[in-house]
C-alpha positions, 0 to 999 in steps of 0.5 A: 171165486176161481179157486173155489170153483176150480177145487169144486170141479176137480173134486167133482171129477174125481168123485165121478171117476171114482163112482165109475170105478166102483161100478165098473171094477170087478172085485172088492179090492179094485172097488176099494182102490177106486172108492178110497181114491174118491173119498180122499181126493174128491172129498178133500177138494170139495171140503177145501173149496168150501172152506175157502168160501168168503161167506163162511164163519171162521169156526166153520172154516176150522171145523172143515179143515179139521174134518179134511185132515182126519179124512186125509189121515183115517181113509187110507188106514180104514181101507187098508183094514178093509182089504185085510179083512177081505183078504183074511176072509178068503176073498180072492182077487178077480183080476190078473195081478201080474200081466207079464208073468204069463209071457215068461216061460 
């Protein structure tokens, strides 16, 4: 039970920090980065903790692990497609990408 609760706590903390990132970051690309970490890390930890619970039937565990696999594989591709679509639509990042470029003459 300690492993499940630890994974749930890790997933919850990743979800909270991801939510704060989505609320605080200024543009689409930064918010997309925060939400991707939230989805992949937080959801994966919570789903693995759910699959490890003792009372869960075997077929439900298999379905949860398959869902976790799909989240891990598809979420980076989907977020990349969203970022590429935003870039092609002309959305400009509001953050300074290269902080050290202004120091060089």
